[in-house]
ROPA-143976 format. One record per residue: residue number from 1; residue in one letter; x, y, z of N, C-alpha, C in turn. Coordinates in Angstrom, 3 decimals. Layout:
// ROPA-143976
{rec NUM 'A' {X Y Z} {X Y Z} {X Y Z}}
...
// end
This chain:
// ROPA-143976
{rec 1 'M' {12.667 9.267 64.500} {13.577 8.001 63.971} {11.745 7.890 62.406}}
{rec 2 'I' {10.701 7.931 63.049} {9.352 7.599 62.444} {9.702 9.175 61.372}}
{rec 3 'A' {9.931 9.944 61.449} {9.898 11.745 60.381} {10.733 11.294 59.734}}
{rec 4 'T' {12.040 10.229 59.894} {12.927 9.899 58.841} {12.596 8.795 57.937}}
{rec 5 'V' {11.329 7.491 58.375} {11.252 6.480 57.732} {10.044 7.471 56.427}}
{rec 6 'L' {9.527 8.419 57.189} {8.166 8.604 56.744} {8.837 9.685 55.746}}
{rec 7 'L' {9.872 10.433 55.763} {10.245 11.408 54.329} {10.816 10.531 53.521}}
{rec 8 'I' {11.731 9.386 53.838} {12.441 8.314 52.475} {11.040 7.493 51.714}}
{rec 9 'G' {9.765 7.273 52.599} {8.673 6.928 52.095} {8.314 7.519 50.766}}
{rec 10 'I' {8.027 9.071 51.325} {7.634 10.318 50.414} {8.275 10.375 49.086}}
{rec 11 'F' {9.800 10.158 49.563} {10.611 10.499 48.150} {10.562 9.469 47.824}}
{rec 12 'S' {10.637 8.319 47.830} {10.768 7.072 47.438} {9.459 7.060 45.954}}
{rec 13 'F' {8.293 7.436 46.894} {7.290 7.605 45.812} {7.497 8.329 44.895}}
{rec 14 'A' {7.925 9.694 45.014} {7.814 10.911 44.121} {8.520 10.182 43.560}}
{rec 15 'A' {10.044 9.414 43.566} {11.068 9.397 42.530} {10.334 8.337 41.054}}
{rec 16 'V' {9.288 7.130 41.998} {8.502 6.172 41.150} {7.681 6.712 40.434}}
{rec 17 'V' {6.658 7.996 40.583} {5.788 8.223 40.210} {6.705 9.740 39.081}}
{rec 18 'V' {7.396 10.128 38.700} {8.278 10.779 37.928} {8.976 10.334 37.147}}
{rec 19 'G' {9.825 8.908 37.319} {10.082 8.148 36.546} {9.254 7.569 35.315}}
{rec 20 'A' {7.690 7.158 36.141} {6.901 6.436 34.810} {6.326 6.882 34.279}}
{rec 21 'I' {6.808 8.687 34.853} {5.650 10.036 33.721} {6.904 9.958 32.516}}
{rec 22 'I' {8.369 10.274 32.942} {9.597 10.546 32.151} {9.189 9.354 30.975}}
{rec 23 'S' {9.516 8.189 31.869} {9.498 6.708 30.488} {8.538 6.770 29.642}}
{rec 24 'D' {7.122 6.797 30.337} {5.812 7.257 29.457} {5.938 8.113 28.404}}
{rec 25 'S' {6.633 9.144 28.704} {6.529 10.030 27.253} {7.408 10.462 26.361}}
{rec 26 'Y' {8.994 9.083 26.925} {9.250 8.609 25.391} {8.977 7.067 24.979}}
{rec 27 'R' {7.872 6.863 24.980} {7.474 5.561 24.065} {7.798 5.650 23.021}}
{rec 28 'V' {8.372 4.793 21.796} {8.869 4.670 20.870} {7.474 4.031 20.149}}
{rec 29 'E' {6.753 4.144 19.027} {5.987 3.410 18.020} {6.443 2.000 17.493}}
{rec 30 'S' {5.984 0.662 17.763} {6.523 0.150 17.348} {5.325 0.311 15.595}}
{rec 31 'D' {6.690 -0.621 14.510} {6.702 -0.990 13.225} {5.013 -1.709 13.504}}
{rec 32 'P' {4.336 -1.492 11.804} {3.164 -2.410 11.979} {3.484 -3.922 11.734}}
{rec 33 'L' {2.767 -4.754 12.257} {2.822 -6.102 11.530} {2.287 -6.376 10.315}}
{rec 34 'V' {3.144 -6.461 9.054} {2.241 -6.420 8.091} {3.138 -7.118 6.888}}
{rec 35 'D' {2.585 -7.704 5.922} {3.097 -8.450 5.232} {2.874 -8.078 3.409}}
{rec 36 'F' {3.791 -8.060 2.558} {3.090 -7.438 1.485} {4.358 -8.472 -0.124}}
{rec 37 'S' {3.696 -9.100 -0.572} {4.456 -9.969 -1.763} {3.744 -9.086 -3.144}}
{rec 38 'D' {4.529 -10.330 -4.044} {4.190 -9.914 -5.676} {4.279 -8.961 -5.403}}
{rec 39 'F' {5.774 -8.166 -6.010} {6.187 -7.595 -6.024} {6.805 -7.100 -7.295}}
{rec 40 'A' {6.627 -5.730 -8.052} {6.503 -6.403 -9.361} {6.939 -4.854 -10.299}}
{rec 41 'A' {7.738 -5.075 -11.290} {7.541 -3.522 -11.722} {8.298 -3.965 -13.459}}
{rec 42 'E' {7.285 -2.763 -14.031} {7.282 -2.498 -15.398} {7.674 -1.375 -16.037}}
{rec 43 'S' {7.645 -0.946 -16.933} {8.707 0.061 -18.173} {7.510 0.018 -18.945}}
{rec 44 'T' {7.649 1.630 -19.037} {6.465 1.997 -20.074} {7.542 2.250 -21.271}}
{rec 45 'G' {8.527 2.799 -20.800} {9.650 3.566 -22.306} {9.808 5.169 -21.391}}
{rec 46 'S' {8.843 4.865 -20.372} {9.144 6.707 -20.006} {8.460 6.593 -18.851}}
{rec 47 'T' {8.101 5.568 -17.901} {7.600 5.681 -16.376} {8.217 4.601 -15.979}}
{rec 48 'T' {7.783 3.983 -14.637} {7.657 2.591 -14.274} {6.647 2.310 -13.400}}
{rec 49 'T' {5.818 1.201 -13.566} {4.983 1.068 -12.391} {5.084 -0.128 -11.534}}
{rec 50 'I' {5.208 0.271 -10.433} {5.613 -0.462 -9.718} {4.350 -1.271 -8.608}}
{rec 51 'T' {4.063 -2.643 -8.550} {2.885 -3.235 -7.514} {3.585 -4.215 -6.758}}
{rec 52 'F' {2.654 -4.279 -6.324} {2.941 -5.186 -5.027} {1.127 -5.647 -3.801}}
{rec 53 'T' {1.415 -6.821 -3.317} {0.102 -7.569 -2.504} {-0.022 -7.060 -1.876}}
{rec 54 'H' {-0.743 -6.421 -0.660} {-0.955 -6.873 0.877} {-1.658 -8.335 1.615}}
{rec 55 'V' {-0.306 -9.075 1.727} {-0.744 -10.440 2.124} {-1.273 -11.188 3.483}}
{rec 56 'G' {-0.809 -10.191 4.687} {-1.071 -10.558 5.476} {-0.846 -9.449 7.154}}
{rec 57 'G' {-1.514 -9.529 7.676} {-0.758 -8.936 8.647} {-2.381 -7.215 9.310}}
{rec 58 'E' {-1.789 -6.404 9.325} {-2.452 -5.242 10.140} {-2.593 -4.349 9.048}}
{rec 59 'S' {-3.995 -3.866 8.330} {-3.991 -2.496 7.687} {-3.357 -1.673 7.997}}
{rec 60 'L' {-3.022 -0.609 7.220} {-2.037 0.356 6.916} {-2.919 1.991 6.525}}
{rec 61 'D' {-2.723 2.479 7.133} {-3.580 4.283 6.644} {-1.892 4.617 5.363}}
{rec 62 'P' {-2.570 4.665 4.336} {-1.679 5.165 3.276} {-0.113 6.054 3.134}}
{rec 63 'K' {-0.789 7.032 3.809} {0.016 8.561 4.455} {0.959 8.018 5.007}}
{rec 64 'S' {1.208 7.043 5.819} {1.978 6.439 6.823} {3.041 6.037 6.199}}
{rec 65 'I' {3.290 5.138 5.046} {4.083 5.001 4.205} {4.767 5.536 2.929}}
{rec 66 'N' {5.958 5.398 2.746} {6.622 5.105 1.364} {7.239 4.420 0.964}}
{rec 67 'V' {7.035 4.525 -0.528} {7.590 3.310 -1.385} {8.869 3.941 -2.078}}
{rec 68 'V' {10.211 3.563 -1.431} {10.884 4.343 -2.661} {11.988 2.779 -3.093}}
{rec 69 'I' {11.989 3.347 -4.354} {12.575 2.293 -5.716} {13.660 3.019 -5.922}}
{rec 70 'S' {14.723 1.773 -6.201} {16.167 2.003 -6.246} {16.944 1.402 -7.167}}
{rec 71 'G' {17.821 1.914 -8.260} {18.199 1.071 -8.794} {18.933 1.958 -10.349}}
{rec 72 'I' {19.435 1.266 -11.030} {20.133 2.001 -12.569} {18.819 2.687 -13.091}}
{rec 73 'N' {18.676 4.237 -13.472} {17.974 4.673 -14.300} {18.069 4.751 -15.537}}
{rec 74 'N' {17.246 5.303 -16.497} {17.477 5.736 -17.760} {18.631 6.015 -18.475}}
{rec 75 'L' {19.169 7.168 -17.155} {20.429 8.103 -17.614} {21.624 7.290 -17.060}}
{rec 76 'D' {21.175 6.225 -16.699} {22.571 5.090 -16.850} {23.057 5.178 -15.223}}
{rec 77 'R' {21.931 6.483 -14.304} {22.915 6.517 -13.031} {22.055 5.672 -12.065}}
{rec 78 'T' {23.327 5.443 -10.822} {22.245 4.893 -9.935} {21.289 5.954 -9.390}}
{rec 79 'S' {19.987 5.580 -8.875} {19.080 6.733 -8.312} {17.699 5.899 -7.189}}
{rec 80 'S' {17.271 6.766 -6.617} {16.417 6.567 -5.918} {15.097 7.279 -6.213}}
{rec 81 'T' {13.990 7.326 -5.818} {12.829 7.592 -6.296} {11.710 7.085 -5.028}}
{rec 82 'T' {11.172 8.364 -4.450} {10.062 8.105 -3.375} {8.723 8.188 -4.401}}
{rec 83 'L' {8.019 7.267 -3.792} {6.218 7.388 -3.809} {5.439 7.394 -3.093}}
{rec 84 'Q' {4.601 7.769 -3.542} {3.930 8.147 -1.580} {2.143 8.251 -2.239}}
{rec 85 'F' {1.296 7.875 -1.586} {0.206 7.008 -1.948} {-0.761 8.308 -2.212}}
{rec 86 'E' {-1.699 8.455 -2.603} {-2.480 9.937 -2.961} {-4.194 8.947 -1.437}}
{rec 87 'P' {-4.354 7.791 -2.070} {-5.751 7.602 -1.723} {-5.980 7.978 0.135}}
{rec 88 'D' {-7.153 8.170 0.425} {-7.492 8.010 2.111} {-7.977 6.991 2.648}}
{rec 89 'T' {-8.294 6.085 1.751} {-8.814 4.507 2.354} {-7.165 3.921 2.731}}
{rec 90 'E' {-7.445 2.782 4.116} {-6.635 1.975 4.168} {-6.428 0.871 3.177}}
{rec 91 'I' {-4.808 0.219 3.629} {-4.635 -1.060 3.043} {-4.705 -1.876 3.996}}
{rec 92 'T' {-5.460 -2.583 2.790} {-5.888 -3.955 3.800} {-5.730 -4.857 2.887}}
{rec 93 'F' {-6.103 -6.429 3.665} {-5.674 -7.568 2.844} {-6.080 -7.915 1.971}}
{rec 94 'G' {-5.167 -8.805 1.488} {-5.914 -9.111 -0.639} {-5.713 -7.988 -1.583}}
{rec 95 'E' {-5.783 -6.150 -1.072} {-5.167 -5.395 -1.989} {-4.180 -5.459 -2.653}}
{rec 96 'T' {-4.408 -5.284 -4.147} {-2.860 -5.176 -4.728} {-2.332 -3.455 -5.280}}
{rec 97 'L' {-1.819 -2.625 -4.844} {-1.363 -1.821 -4.939} {-0.416 -1.324 -6.102}}
{rec 98 'Q' {-0.657 -0.113 -6.785} {-0.402 0.411 -7.932} {0.374 1.652 -7.999}}
{rec 99 'L' {1.931 2.097 -8.187} {2.803 2.953 -8.259} {3.092 3.369 -9.144}}
{rec 100 'T' {3.062 4.692 -10.025} {3.524 4.877 -11.601} {4.869 6.069 -11.303}}
{rec 101 'T' {6.044 6.353 -11.592} {6.659 7.537 -11.719} {5.943 7.907 -12.356}}
{rec 102 'A' {6.716 9.621 -12.198} {5.353 10.996 -12.998} {6.692 11.003 -14.189}}
{rec 103 'P' {5.657 10.586 -15.076} {6.816 11.280 -16.334} {7.194 12.875 -16.498}}
{rec 104 'G' {8.527 12.413 -17.221} {9.629 13.789 -16.864} {10.923 12.715 -16.193}}
{rec 105 'D' {10.255 11.741 -15.113} {11.014 12.116 -13.910} {12.005 10.485 -14.853}}
{rec 106 'P' {13.276 10.119 -13.865} {14.247 9.198 -14.121} {12.982 7.836 -14.488}}
{rec 107 'Y' {12.967 7.054 -15.107} {12.637 6.008 -15.238} {13.079 4.675 -14.814}}
{rec 108 'Y' {12.982 3.597 -15.349} {13.955 2.173 -14.426} {13.340 1.250 -16.233}}
{rec 109 'P' {14.300 1.034 -16.772} {14.287 0.370 -17.972} {14.534 -1.185 -17.863}}
{rec 110 'A' {13.223 -2.209 -19.188} {13.777 -2.937 -18.194} {14.534 -3.829 -18.445}}
{rec 111 'G' {14.675 -5.276 -17.613} {16.330 -5.860 -17.571} {17.104 -5.684 -16.560}}
{rec 112 'N' {16.551 -4.003 -15.891} {17.550 -3.429 -14.600} {17.003 -4.035 -13.428}}
{rec 113 'Q' {17.973 -4.307 -12.963} {17.419 -4.360 -10.938} {16.601 -3.702 -10.650}}
{rec 114 'L' {15.690 -3.501 -9.511} {15.042 -2.515 -8.754} {14.570 -3.144 -7.333}}
{rec 115 'R' {14.877 -2.056 -6.420} {14.824 -2.649 -5.434} {13.569 -1.900 -4.693}}
{rec 116 'I' {12.504 -2.550 -4.660} {11.385 -1.881 -3.883} {11.268 -1.986 -2.354}}
{rec 117 'S' {10.620 -0.681 -1.467} {11.110 -0.855 -0.499} {10.396 0.040 0.445}}
{rec 118 'I' {9.291 -0.940 1.227} {7.889 -0.276 2.128} {8.425 0.593 3.401}}
{rec 119 'I' {8.943 1.569 3.182} {9.066 2.427 4.689} {7.989 3.213 5.465}}
{rec 120 'Y' {7.910 3.017 6.601} {6.965 3.147 7.524} {7.702 4.378 8.375}}
{rec 121 'K' {6.951 5.496 7.686} {7.461 6.766 8.049} {7.256 7.399 9.563}}
{rec 122 'P' {6.592 6.858 10.673} {7.190 7.480 11.785} {8.501 6.497 12.273}}
{rec 123 'S' {8.932 5.247 12.195} {10.336 4.970 12.432} {11.394 5.093 11.360}}
{rec 124 'G' {10.658 5.224 10.279} {12.014 5.329 8.962} {11.924 3.750 8.747}}
{rec 125 'N' {11.142 2.607 9.165} {12.312 1.047 9.148} {11.592 0.810 7.417}}
{rec 126 'E' {12.657 0.050 7.150} {11.564 -0.810 5.957} {11.161 -1.986 6.888}}
{rec 127 'I' {9.640 -1.952 6.226} {8.627 -3.034 6.396} {8.829 -4.369 5.560}}
{rec 128 'A' {8.837 -4.100 4.420} {8.821 -4.717 3.728} {9.936 -4.386 1.844}}
{rec 129 'G' {9.937 -5.326 1.383} {10.816 -4.683 -0.044} {11.433 -6.439 -0.617}}
{rec 130 'E' {11.304 -5.884 -1.624} {12.105 -7.074 -2.564} {12.909 -6.458 -3.523}}
{rec 131 'T' {13.730 -6.902 -4.276} {14.783 -6.683 -5.506} {14.026 -7.754 -6.533}}
{rec 132 'V' {13.445 -6.786 -7.757} {12.473 -7.101 -8.716} {13.574 -6.768 -10.193}}
{rec 133 'T' {13.407 -8.004 -10.856} {13.807 -7.200 -12.266} {12.652 -6.354 -13.320}}
{rec 134 'V' {13.295 -5.244 -13.371} {12.007 -4.220 -14.439} {11.916 -5.522 -15.877}}
{rec 135 'T' {10.302 -5.318 -16.005} {9.397 -5.900 -16.617} {9.528 -5.253 -18.416}}
// end
């Protein structure tokens, strides 16, 4: 009888330890708490420049996000362009960021609606975004 209780106790303890190890290995990184505003887009006639400002929350590693812009381009087609940051410094409160489409790539003409989405790479989720009119 004592051996049975002891054996059940050992197996129960082992099951708890194995369960804790497995659940810890499936930890999902949560999206950062961050706020951006003042989204804007400007066309130069051959490129599109977007700007937005970090107005609160956590600092971000620029390599952890993509900026996706979507709308009707200069070829009258719906398209999306992913822009990535090059700087190595963290994006912090009060910083205004600016990205420009590459010359030769489709651009978004003035007057068109453009969706600007900030995507957190580890989760693939949009952490901020806004639809603006290109000026």
